[in-house]
N, C-alpha and C positions, 0 to 999 in steps of 0.2 A: 724344570718343571716334571712335576711326578706324571707316571701315565695314566691314563683314562681308564682302563682297565683296573692299575692300581690303586689308583683312587677311588674305584667303586668296589673295593674289597677281592678283586678277581685274579691276582697274580700275588703268588706267595712269596716270589722270589724273581726283580728285578731281572734277574741272571736268565730268565728263559726267555728273555728275547732272542737269544741266541743258542737255545736248549734245541735238542734233535726235532720235536714236533715243529719247529719253527723254517726249518731249510727253505729259503726262496726258492728253490727249484725244484725241491722233493714235496711228496705228498705231506701234509698236514695229519698228526696221527692224535692232536689233544685240543678238546673242546678249548680249552685255556688257553692256548699256545695260538688256536684260532683268534679269539675274540683280542687278544692282544695285538694281532695282526692289525684287526682290524682297526683297531685303536692308534697304531701307529702311523696309519697311511689314511687318517680319518675318515673311517665309514663305522665309526661306533659313538652313537649318544649317548648318553650318559645322565638320566632323569634327576631331577632331583625326588627325594624322600618322599613318600606318602603318596604316589599316584593310584588313583582309585581301581581296585582289579575289577568290578563293575563298569565295562562299557571304556572310561576312559584311557586304560592301557592299551588296549586293543586298537582305541580312536587314532592316538601317538603313533606307534606303531604301524599302521596302515598310512598314518600320513607320510610315513618316513619308507613306506615299502618299497622296495630297487635302491634307493639311496642310502640309507645306512640302517645297521642294524641295533637292536636299543637296549640299554641295561635298566631296569625298573629298581631301584635299591629299596627295600624297607615298602613296598608297595600297601597302602592302608594300613600299616604301621607292621606288615608280617617280618619276621626275623632273616627270609630266606627270598633273597631278590628273583626276580625275572627276567629271562631274555627271552627278545624275539628276532625276527628278522635277519637270521646269521646268514641264510645264502637263500637271497634275495632278488639275486641277479647269475644269470648263466655264465657271466666272468669269473664271478666269488670263485663258484665252484672248478669251473677248468683251474684257478690258483691254489682253491684245495688239494687237487688231484696231481698239480704239478705238472702240468700242460698248457699247451697252447688252445683256446677255444676251440679251434676247430679240431681239435685230437678227445673230444671229452669223448664221444660216442665211441669211437675207436678205444680208449682205454677202457671203458667201462665194460665193451665187449669182450678184450681181453680177462678181464678179472672175472665175467660173468665164467667163462669159457675155461678158466685155471685159476677155479678159486685154491685159498691158503689156509688149511685146518687150523683151527684155535690152539692157542697153549694155555694150558690150565695151573692156576695159581692160586696157593692157600690162602693167601693174605691180599688184599684188594683196598682201596682208599672209598669202593663203592660199600663199603660194612663197616666204616670205622664207628660208625651209630648206628642201633637195632632200636628200634620198635617195636613190641611184640605186642603192646596193648596198642590198637591203633584206633587215631580219629582222624581222619584226612581230610576233615574241613579245618580244622586248627594247625595239622601238621604243615598241608601245603598250600602257597598262595595260589590256587587255581583258580583264572578268569574266568569272567563272563564275557563274551565277544560281542554279537549280534544283539539286535535289539528285542527278538523276541525266543533269542536260545534258552531250554527250557531250564536252565542254570550255568552251573560254576563246569567247566570240563577238563580234564587232560586230552589234550591235543597234538604233542609232540610226544608220546610213549611208546617206544618200541615194546609190543606184544609181541613176546619169545613165548613158544610152545614144544612140546614135545609130542611127536607118534606115538600113540600110547601101546604102536607093536612092533616099531624099530628103536625107537627111543632119538630117530632124529631130531635136528629143531627147524622149528619155522619163525621167522622175522615178519612183525608186519604191522603197523600204524592203523589202529581203530580209532571211532570216536570213542572216549570214555566219558561218561556223566556221571559226575561225581553225585551220589543219591541219599547218601549217606555217610555216617562215620568211617565203616567198614564194607563199603558197598558201590559196587558202579556198577552200573549200564553199558551196554557195550552193542555198539553198533557191528556184527558180524557178515558180510557180503559171500555169497561163492565163491571163498577163494582156502584159501591153504587151513588157515587158522579154523575155519568152521570143518572142512574136513576131521581133521583131530577132535575135535569138539563131539562132532558127530561118531565117530568110532570111539571115544570113552562112552560117549552115553547109549552108543547100545549096549553096553557093559552094564551100565546103568552107575558108570564112575564118574568123580568130576575131574576136571580135567587143569592138572598143576598149569601153572603160567606164572610170568615175573614180566612187570611193565617197568620197563626202562627209561628214564626221564635223563637227559642231558649226556649228549653223546658228541665224539667227534664230529663233521661235516659228511665225511666217507663211510663213519656206520650210519649214519642218518641215509645216506642216499643209498648204501648197499640193502637196504631194508626193504627198498621199494622195487629191488630187482622181478622183475617177471619168469621168474624161477620154477624150475618144474618140481612139482611133490618130492620131500624129504632133498632139496637140496638147501643148505643150510645158510643163510645169507651173511652171517656172520664170516662165513669161511670166503665171500665176496669181498667181503671191509678187508681182512686180511691182504688179499689180493691187489685191493686197491692202497692199503698202507705199503703194500711192498715187505711185509712182514707180519708172522702169526700174531692174530689180534688176542691178547691176554684178557680171559675169562675164569670166574671163580663160582664155586656151584650157589647156590640158593641154602638160606639155613633153614627153609622149610622143604623143600623138595629137590629134586633131580635136577632141574632147570639151571643152565649156566649163561649167565649172562657180563658182558664187559667189565670188566675190573674195573677200569679207571672212569666209569658211570659215575654222575650226581648223583640219583634216587633211585632205589627199585625198590615197586613194590611188589611182596608177592602175593600169591593168592590162587585161586581156582575158581575153573569155568565152570557152576551147578548146572547137575545134570535137571535136564525136565523142568526147569527155573524159568521163567520167564518175565517179567515187571516194564513199565511206560519206563520209553526212552527218546528224547526229542520234546520239539522240532530242533533243530541245531542249523547253522549256516554253513553249507556246504562248498564244495570247489564251484561248481557250475553259478556260484551267486543266487540261488535260492534256498530254501530252508528244505534241510532232510525233514519227513515229517514224522508225527509220532506216530509209536506203534509198540508191542510188546516184543522186548528184546532179550538178548542173553545177559547174565548177570554174574559178577565177578564178586565174589567174596573174597576181602582181603586177610592176611593173617599176619603177615609182618613190612614193614617198612627198614628200609635201610638205605644210608647214606653217606656221603662224606661230612667233614666237620665246615659249616661254613658252605652248604650244597647252593649250587644254581638251579632255577628251575626253568626250562623253556618251555614255550609256550607258541604254538604257533595257529594264526589267523587265520579262521576259515574263510576260504576263497581268495588269501592273499598270495603275491608272487610267492613267497617260500614252498606254500601248500601247493598250490602249480607247477612249480619248477623240481620239486623233490616226485613227486608222480609222472611228468614229462619227461625228465632225461632219461630212466631207466626202462621204462614204453620205447623212446624211440631207440632206445641202442636195442631191445628186446625185437620191435619189429623189423629194423635194418637188419640184424640177423637172419630170420626171419624170409624176408624178403629175397637178400642174396644168396640163400642158396637155392632157390628155383631160378632166379632172375640174375643172373652178374653184371646186367647190363644198370641195376640199380647201384646209384651213386650216391645220395644220402638221401634223409626225411626229417622230417620237421613235426612238428604236433604247434599249433599255431594258438598263442595267446586268446587269441578273440574266438578260438572253440575250446577255452579254459584247460588247453594241454593235455586234453584227453579226446573231445570227437571229432575236433578237423586236422586230417593228414595230410600235408604235402610230401609227394615222391621224387624225386628227380632221377632222369634216369637217361641213358644214352638208345633210343629206339632202335632195331634192330632189323624187325620187321614189321609191318601193320598187325594192326590187333595183339601184341603184345602188350602196350599200356592198359587194355582193358584186362587181360590176365593178371597184370599187376593191381589192377583195382581190387578184381575177388579175393587178391592173395592178399592185400591190406586189411580187409574188411573182416576175414581171416584171422587177422595176426591176434586183433584180441576185441572184446566183444565192445569196448567200450568206443570204439573207433567210427562214427557216424558217418562224415563227410571224408571222402578223399579226392585230391587233385593232382593229376600226373603230370609233370612239365619234363620237358627238355633241360637237357645239360647245361645249357646258356642260362636258364633260370635259374635266380638264388632261393633257393625253398625258403631260407633263413627272412627272405625281407617280403612282407605280404602282399605291399606293390608292385612286387615284380610278379608275384602268384596268382594278383588279379589281372594282373599287365595281360599274362598269361591265356588267361580263360575270355580275358574282351577280345583277344585277336587271333587267337588259336583252337576256338571251341565252339560246336555248334551242338546245340540242344539235340536235334532233331535224326544227329547221327554218331554223338559224341558221348552221349550219357548212358550213366547205369543206373539202374534203379533196384534195389531189392526190396519186399516188402514182408512184414512181418517177421523180424527178425530181432534177436538178444540183441539187445543193447544195455545202457545204464540205468539201474533202477532210480537215478539221483537226476536224471532228466525229467523234468518234468511234461515233456511233450507226449510223453511214451506213455502207454499204458500196462504201467507196472514193471515197465524196461523193454517191452515189446514197441517195438518201431520200424521204420522203413530205414533203409541204408542206401547215400548215393554217392557214386563215382563221377568223376568229370575228368576225360582224356584232354587235356590242353596242350597236348603235343601237334605238334607241327607233320603233314603229311609227308613220308619219305619221297616220293615223288614229286613235289610241289618242284618248282622252276625254282633255280638257285636265289635268285632276288626276291621272290615273293614272299620270302620271312627271313630274310635278309634284316638285322637289325641296325639300323641307322647308329654309327659313333663319328665320334669327332677325332680326327687322330691326336695324341698326344694330351687326350683329355686325361686318363688314366695318370701319366706321369709329372705334365706339368707341373711348377710351384707357383702360385699367383705371387706368393709372397716377396720371391726373390724380383720380382718384374714390377712390383710398385714400387712406384714413385711418393707417394703420400694421399692424402684424402681431399683436398683442396681440389675441384673438379676445373676452377680456372686455372692453376697454375699450368695444367698441362695440356692449354688450349695453344693448337698451333698460330701464331697472328699473322 
């Protein structure tokens, strides 16, 4: 039977299933190899041709969220296929890295600490086809996701910019509204892209940028690293790959982009130009409001022959995990520098993988958990609520964390509240991003009697194998007469 990815026109060569990017125990370095792996393991759903770009595509993708990635051939008759849900499971991301799920944060930390410089090439699949006369509306199958979105969006585009003073690149994902044939509206939050844009704008200059759509899972993940200004996330991608990432120079600027990318949109963030953008369905499961936003003038589009267009459904698992895992790794690094007793962290799905942070630690002195809370709240402005638990509590299990709060926390003794703090502008409960933060110390007192906080446990419950002891399913047959 033909491979599902091959049936969808994704595989150029059936032998790619044993290619260098497909190593079972190593990192995945190719988007198409990753699609082949998902297909080979029953995790890729190929839809019938003609699925609608307005709502229908997103509805299908969201229904399969976390279960299967999706391929949409000829959506609305468009010649470019759309893919979605590539990394909508934490275990899939571990698999793409070539590590066990428990090692994901450690592996990402190592890559962020030891970036691998990229390697420039002069020829690249990403530039097989060049369009200098651009009409994004006809060139790209950009979907409309949510009911009140202002229109079609590019949601999985890696926006790459260069520091106008140093030339060092930054990579980030911003929501990009298709505002016209050669125009994009961009929401730039207070991060590095905005810093570079302001540098250029201060000199009355446009900022050259590139938007890369369709990369391997690890390059996608690296783009979300919470790295210092002037640390190129493409070098973190190289470290995750275990080899330098091949890049190519854009045809209209000095920006370098991944050579194996599916689609590259080249353009400029315009100085002193703002236009309406939004609303758009965002990760908190609410709409980011309409406002006057930055504008990108598109100068060229390049792509592979028969490219794939990746879209991330706003608020879906792929959206949440891509932002959550790099933040966890960065926050863990931040905390462990001051608190070696911290063993693990987790940004909970119920807190949209941004706002609710669970911290596991081995408390050494009273008051230390409150210091950890304050350190965690300062690690990233998005963090809103922090729960600190003992090392016997699994921070990846929300029921365990809730149990610790229920049995080890007292509000008059263990609650920390910080009013008037900078938070997420996308949190509708804040006042333009300003709100309260809260920490809960759900650790047991160090001087408590041994049995007071001793967890109950049935000896053998972790090792017993009921299947080997089972005689059958007929309860009458096992009765003693």
